[in-house]
N, C-alpha and C positions, 0 to 999 in steps of 0.2 A: 159417591157419598152414601148412596142407599144401604152398599155394603162394605161399607167402612174399608175400601180399599184403593190402593194407588199403584198406578201402570208409571214406570218411568223409561224413559229410553237415553242409552247412553251411549254417545259416538266413540268407537274405536275399532275403525275399518277392518284392521290387521289384528284385535285384539291386545297387541304388543304395541310401544310407542313409536310413533311412525312419523313424518314429516305430513300426513293427511288428517292429523287429531283434531284439527279446526272445526268445528260443527259447521260452520259456514263459509268459510273459504280454506275448500279441500279440493278443489277441482285440479288438481297438479297431475303431470302428465308422468313426472321424474318422479315416483314414488319410492321412497327411500324408509325401512324398515330397520328396527334394531330388537332383533329376537328375542333376546335375553332379557330384557326391560319391559317390566309391567308392572313393576309397583305404584306407579304414579296411576295408572288405571285403577289397580286392584283397590284401593282405599277407598273406591268409590261402591264396591261391591260386598257390604257388609250392612247385616240387622235388616236382610229382606227374608219372604217367605220363598220366593221363585229365583232363580236365576236362569237366562234363557241365552244362550251364546250363540252364536254364527260369525263365520268369515270365510268368504268364497270371491264373491263377484268382483272386489277390487283386487284380487289376486290375477286375473285374467287378463289383463290388458297386455303383457309380456310374458314371454317365455320363461325369461330368467329373472330373478326377484334382486334388489339393491340393497346390499347389508351393511349397514355404516359401520365404519370405522371408527369408533371413540364414541360421542355423545352428541346430539343436538343443544346439549346445555354447555357443552367446549366448542361449539360449532364448527364441528368436523365436519368437512367436507367430504373425505375419499371413503370410496365404498367396493367391494365385493359384489360381484353377481355369481350369483349361486340358483341352480336350477330351483326351479316351484315346489315339486314336492318336498326338497330337502329343506328349502325354506319354511314351507307349511310345518313340517314335521317339528324342527328348533321351535318353532313358533307355540304350537300345539303343545310339546313338552314341557316350556316355560308355563304356560296356562294351567297347566295338570297340575303342575309342582304348586303353584299358586292357590289352585281350588283346594289340595289336600292337605297343605299346611295351614289354611287358614278360613275353612270352610266348616262348621259345626251342620253335618247331614241331618240331625236331631232337630236342628232350627231351619235348614236351608235344603229346598229340593234342587238340584240343578238338571239342566239340559241341555242339550247342544242339538242343532238345527242345522241338518244336511244341506246340500248344495243347491242352491235353486237355479236351474238351468236356463240357458238363452236359445232362441232358434233364428239363426243368421241365415243359415244356407238352406235353399229352399229344399235342395237337391236330397238333402236327408233324410224328407218325407216324400221325396217322390213327387215332386211339384215342379218340372221343368217351365212351367209359364207363371211360376210364383213370381212375388218380390219380396223376401225375407219373409216376415210372417204378416205382410199386410193384406188387408181381406182374407185372410184365413178366417175361416169360421167353424170348422169341426176341431175336434180333436184328431189324432191319430190315431185309426183304427186297426192299422195291420201290425198282430201282437206275434207273426211267427218268426221274424227275426228279431235279433238284437237290435234295439235302438240306439242311432249314435249321432246326436245331436252336439258336438263338441265337448258335454260335461268329462274335466280332469278327474277322470277315476282313480287315478294314482293318490291323488289329492283327498277322494273319499275312503280309499283304503286306510290313510294316514287316520282320519278322523275316527274311523271306526276303531283301529288298533289301539289308539293313544285312551279314549275313553273307554274302552274295556278293560285297559290295565291301570286304571284309577283306583284309591282306595276309597274315594268318597265318590259313593252311587251316580253315574251320571246317566239320565235317559236320553237316549239319543233318537231324536226325529226323524225319522227318514223321509222328508217329502221328492227327494229326486227322480227316483222312477214316477211317479205318478204324474211329476210337473212335466218331464221329459212330453209327454203325451199332450200336453195343452199347448199345441203351437197357436192356438186361437185365443189364446186367454191374456195377451200382452196387451197394452195399451197402443201399440203400433202408433199411426198418426196422431191419435187422440189425446196429444202428451204436450208435455211443457218442456221448452229450453230455456236454460238462464230465467228459470222464474214467469215464465210468459207461454202463454198458448201458443201451438204453432198457427202461423198466417193460413188464408186458404194455398197459396204459392206453396208454402212448405209441405203442407198435408197432400197435393199434388207429386209431391219428390218423396215419394217413400224409398227409395233406395239410398239417400241419403238422411232422410229424416225419421224414419220407423223407427220406434223406439223398442226391442224384442228383447230388452233385459227385463224393466219393470211389468208389471201386473196389473189387470184391473181391478177396481174395490168399486160394490162386491165383486168378488169372484172367487180364482183359486185361492189364494190367502187365505179365504176364512174356511176353506177345507183344512189347511194346514193349521188353524187353530180351533179345529175341532179334533185333528190327531193331540195337538197339546193340550189341551183342555183334558180330553180321556186321560193321558197321562199324569196331568197334574191333579187330578182326582184318583188315580191309582196310586201317585206317590204319598198320597194322605193317608191311603186305606191301610 
């Protein structure tokens, strides 16, 4: 209130319409998307100073994406399975078209945040005695070789190419390379499952319960916010 500002979070994990759009009931393993259907969400992206988009981690539970034939309103159930980067490209092109046709860059600055990596395989950072990201207390320091922690760089390339090709300027906030080094920054066993903190027994079982996807707060996301903040001020300048 001191700054006459409002921050809103809008839940649309695939940006386009999907069967995971319910903000409270979205734990669906069989995730299905409609890559060309965005109007339902896009109607909520009007009249703001800054729009910040991101979509990645919800794409990573399968190698192929399920694309609905028809629509959810028609209760369609049949779908096709297509490769992840192809589906991602279709989604971002739909999003880009929506932004280009409906956003006034003199009124609204648009940002797209890159992929937030995960740290599941201990051998990715040469720790044969580790258990996922559990008990990791230091970042990865070895910068002599390209780090591979499972980030889908095909999807990253799609995001770069689409945002660079748009008529409306989009500020691409690259958090990926920095975050790949931070195997120590995840919530690990200090996390929740289904709204409850892990029990001591669960915490003692990191192979099954360590959360190496989400991040501690305060922590690495504060650095992402610094990146975003500097670009927000740059967009106003």
